[in-house]
C-alpha positions in Angstrom: -93.1 -112.6 190.9 -90.7 -110.4 188.9 -89.0 -107.8 191.1 -89.3 -104.1 190.2 -85.5 -103.8 190.1 -85.4 -106.4 187.3 -88.2 -104.7 185.3 -86.5 -101.3 185.6 -83.2 -102.8 184.5 -84.7 -104.1 181.2 -83.4 -101.8 178.5 -85.6 -100.2 175.9 -85.0 -101.3 172.3 -82.9 -99.1 170.2 -80.4 -99.1 167.3 -77.7 -101.9 167.6 -75.8 -100.5 164.6 -74.0 -97.2 164.2 -75.5 -95.6 161.1 -74.6 -92.4 159.2 -77.6 -90.1 159.3 -79.3 -92.1 162.1 -82.4 -90.4 163.5 -82.0 -90.9 167.2 -81.4 -87.2 167.8 -84.5 -86.2 165.7 -87.0 -88.6 167.3 -88.7 -85.6 169.1 -89.4 -84.0 165.6 -90.4 -87.2 163.8 -92.4 -89.5 166.1 -95.0 -86.8 167.2 -95.9 -86.5 163.5 -96.9 -90.1 163.4 -100.3 -91.4 164.7 -100.6 -92.7 168.3 -102.3 -95.8 166.9 -101.0 -97.3 163.7 -102.3 -100.4 162.0 -99.1 -101.2 160.1 -95.9 -99.2 160.2 -93.7 -99.2 157.1 -90.1 -98.2 157.0 -88.5 -99.1 153.6 -85.0 -97.7 154.4 -84.4 -99.3 157.8 -80.8 -98.2 158.4 -80.3 -98.1 162.2 -84.0 -98.3 162.8 -84.2 -95.5 165.4 -87.8 -94.5 164.5 -89.0 -98.1 164.4 -87.5 -98.9 167.8 -89.0 -95.8 169.4 -92.5 -96.6 168.1 -92.1 -100.2 169.2 -91.2 -99.1 172.7 -94.4 -97.1 172.8 -96.4 -100.0 171.3 -97.9 -97.6 168.7 -98.4 -100.1 165.9 -100.1 -103.5 165.5 -97.8 -104.7 162.7 -94.6 -103.5 161.1 -92.9 -104.0 157.7 -89.3 -103.0 157.5 -87.2 -103.2 154.4 -84.1 -102.1 152.6 -82.3 -102.8 149.2 -79.2 -103.8 151.2 -79.6 -107.5 151.6 -76.8 -107.8 154.1 -78.5 -105.3 156.4 -81.9 -107.0 156.1 -80.2 -110.3 157.0 -78.7 -108.8 160.2 -82.2 -107.8 161.3 -83.5 -111.3 160.5 -80.8 -112.9 162.6 -81.3 -110.5 165.5 -85.1 -111.3 165.3 -84.8 -115.1 164.9 -81.5 -116.2 166.6 -80.2 -113.5 168.9 -78.4 -116.0 171.2 -76.5 -117.6 168.3 -75.5 -114.1 167.1 -74.3 -113.2 170.6 -72.1 -116.3 170.7 -70.6 -115.4 167.3 -69.9 -111.8 168.4 -68.1 -113.0 171.5 -65.4 -114.4 169.2 -65.0 -111.0 167.4 -65.2 -108.9 170.6 -61.8 -109.9 171.8 -60.3 -108.6 168.6 -62.0 -105.2 168.7 -58.7 -103.2 168.5 -56.9 -105.5 166.1 -56.5 -104.0 162.7 -55.1 -107.2 161.1 -58.1 -109.2 162.3 -60.5 -106.4 161.0 -59.1 -106.7 157.5 -59.1 -110.5 157.7 -62.8 -110.5 158.6 -63.6 -107.8 156.0 -62.1 -110.1 153.3 -64.2 -113.1 154.2 -66.0 -114.8 151.3 -69.6 -114.4 152.4 -70.8 -117.3 150.3 -68.8 -119.6 152.6 -70.4 -118.3 155.8 -73.8 -119.0 157.4 -76.3 -116.2 158.2 -75.2 -115.9 161.8 -71.6 -115.5 160.8 -72.4 -112.9 158.2 -74.5 -111.0 160.6 -71.8 -111.0 163.3 -69.3 -109.9 160.7 -71.4 -106.9 159.7 -71.9 -105.8 163.3 -68.2 -106.3 164.1 -67.1 -104.2 161.0 -69.8 -101.6 161.8 -68.5 -101.1 165.4 -64.8 -101.0 164.5 -64.6 -99.4 161.0 -64.1 -95.7 160.4 -67.1 -93.6 161.6 -69.4 -96.6 161.5 -69.9 -96.1 157.8 -71.5 -98.8 155.6 -70.1 -98.4 152.1 -69.5 -100.9 149.3 -67.6 -100.9 146.1 -69.1 -101.6 142.6 -68.7 -105.3 143.3 -70.8 -105.0 146.5 -67.8 -105.6 148.8 -67.6 -103.6 152.1 -64.6 -101.3 151.8 -64.5 -99.0 154.8 -61.1 -98.9 156.5 -60.4 -99.7 160.2 -61.4 -97.1 162.7 -58.7 -97.4 165.3 -61.0 -96.8 168.3 -59.6 -97.2 171.8 -62.3 -99.5 173.1 -65.2 -100.1 170.7 -68.2 -102.1 172.1 -68.6 -104.9 169.6 -71.0 -106.9 171.8 -73.9 -105.4 173.7 -76.0 -108.3 174.9 -78.9 -106.4 176.6 -79.3 -104.1 173.5 -79.4 -107.0 171.1 -81.9 -108.9 173.2 -84.1 -105.8 173.5 -83.9 -105.3 169.7 -84.8 -109.0 169.2 -87.9 -108.7 171.3 -89.0 -105.5 169.4 -88.5 -107.3 166.1 -90.6 -110.3 167.0 -93.3 -110.8 164.4 -92.0 -107.9 162.2 -92.0 -108.6 158.5 -88.5 -107.9 157.0 -88.2 -107.4 153.3 -85.2 -107.1 151.0 -86.3 -105.0 148.1 -87.3 -101.7 146.6 -89.0 -99.0 148.6 -92.0 -98.9 146.2 -92.7 -102.6 146.6 -92.2 -102.5 150.4 -94.8 -99.7 150.9 -97.3 -100.5 148.1 -99.9 -101.9 150.6 -99.9 -98.8 152.9 -103.4 -97.5 153.4 -105.5 -95.4 155.7 -104.7 -96.2 159.3 -101.1 -97.0 158.4 -97.9 -94.9 158.7 -94.8 -94.7 156.5 -91.4 -93.2 157.2 -89.0 -92.7 154.3 -85.4 -92.1 155.2 -83.6 -92.6 151.9 -79.9 -92.0 151.0 -79.7 -88.3 151.1 -79.0 -85.9 148.2 -75.4 -85.0 148.7 -74.8 -81.4 150.0 -71.5 -81.2 148.0 -69.5 -83.2 145.5 -67.4 -84.7 148.4 -70.3 -85.5 150.7 -72.0 -88.4 149.0 -72.6 -91.4 151.2 -75.2 -93.0 148.9 -73.1 -96.1 148.2 -74.6 -98.2 150.9 -75.7 -100.5 148.1 -74.0 -101.3 144.8 -76.9 -99.4 143.0 -76.7 -95.7 143.1 -79.6 -93.5 144.5 -79.5 -90.5 142.2 -82.0 -87.9 140.9 -84.1 -90.5 139.1 -84.6 -92.5 142.3 -85.2 -89.4 144.3 -87.9 -88.4 141.9 -89.4 -91.9 141.9 -89.4 -91.7 145.7 -91.5 -88.6 145.5 -94.1 -90.5 143.3 -94.2 -93.3 145.9 -94.6 -90.8 148.8 -97.5 -89.1 147.0 -99.1 -92.5 146.3 -99.0 -93.3 150.1 -100.6 -90.0 150.8 -103.3 -90.5 148.2 -104.2 -93.9 149.7 -104.7 -92.3 153.1 -101.5 -93.3 154.9 -99.6 -90.8 157.1 -96.2 -90.4 155.4 -93.1 -88.6 156.4 -89.9 -88.2 154.4 -86.4 -87.0 155.4 -83.7 -85.6 153.2 -80.9 -83.1 153.0 -81.7 -79.4 152.8 -80.4 -78.3 149.4 -81.9 -76.4 146.5 -82.7 -79.6 144.7 -84.8 -81.0 147.5 -86.5 -77.7 148.1 -87.5 -77.6 144.5 -88.5 -81.3 144.4 -90.7 -80.9 147.4 -92.1 -77.4 146.6 -95.7 -78.7 146.5 -95.4 -80.4 149.9 -95.4 -79.3 153.5 -91.7 -79.2 154.5 -90.2 -78.5 157.9 -86.6 -77.6 158.6 -84.9 -79.6 161.3 -81.4 -79.2 162.8 -79.2 -82.2 163.1 -75.6 -82.8 164.2 -73.6 -84.7 161.6 -70.0 -85.8 162.2 -69.2 -87.2 158.7 -67.9 -84.8 156.0 -64.5 -84.7 154.3 -64.5 -80.9 155.0 -64.1 -80.3 158.7 -65.9 -76.9 158.7 -69.0 -78.6 157.4 -69.3 -81.0 160.3 -71.6 -80.2 163.2 -75.1 -78.6 163.1 -76.8 -78.7 159.7 -80.3 -78.3 158.3 -82.3 -81.2 157.0 -85.8 -81.3 155.7 -88.7 -83.3 156.9 -91.7 -83.6 154.6 -94.9 -84.0 156.6 -97.6 -83.9 154.0 -99.2 -82.4 150.9 -100.4 -78.9 150.4 -104.1 -78.9 149.9 -105.2 -77.1 146.7 -109.0 -77.5 146.5 -109.1 -75.9 143.1 -107.1 -78.7 141.6 -106.4 -82.1 143.2 -102.9 -83.4 143.0 -102.3 -85.9 140.3 -99.3 -88.1 139.5 -98.4 -85.8 136.6 -97.9 -82.9 139.1 -94.7 -84.4 140.5 -93.2 -84.7 137.0 -93.4 -80.9 136.7 -91.9 -80.5 140.2 -89.1 -83.0 139.3 -88.2 -81.0 136.2 -87.9 -77.8 138.3 -85.8 -79.7 140.8 -83.4 -80.9 138.1 -83.0 -77.2 137.0 -82.2 -76.2 140.6 -79.7 -79.1 140.8 -77.9 -77.9 137.6 -77.8 -74.2 138.8 -76.3 -75.3 142.2 -73.6 -77.5 140.6 
């Protein structure tokens, strides 16, 4: 018989990575918009996975498909899912060097081709916990290039959190790839949450280099097409982004809510703190003329005009 004390001590699953733009603080605005019963839940920009873990704790989906274009990130999730104890052992080695800058730069410089999946996953978690602001940023060669964070006592190894995340990820399909491919099977009864790299709010606030490929206006406009496709196929779809003239123009034919979030990352100190973001929750219904794929091309053109005017 399992004691009540042990059951109560079991942690709920949650993000095991620090992630710029993470959605933990916005769960109360996002998860109520998703169905109570979901056949398959899709999240093609997994990041820290806050929405996924929240839904998993509530057992709101039968199956889940999580993806990202960032192969290193997807590999970490696979290792957490498939060999969490091996990962914990590897992280114990790193944890004793949590405040050692020289060790940080040595690990950051590793040749990943010479390391196994567990070593690569432990490296990413270690760098994530000890680098500046928990950023994930790579250069044009795809090499992680965020500097040391100089924290007093960063928690590199959190065994209960990793084990809880591993249990939540059991049976989940993890995909390295494009958001369109990851969500192409979404249908009625399914739910999709898109949390893409945000449109920058200023020239100095772009954090879209989490992958060597950029996520500029062309990708934002393609994402709109994919979002509309999910809606037309009957899936419940949500989409987050920054609240700027470009996104307001891009999503002008959609139902958009304004949400408040606290963001600590900006090169301009006065722009840190509470900011507005947008949450797209569905399409506006025009019974005189059904939405067609061509509609979004007109919207995208207007959005590009808004982007030029705000530059």
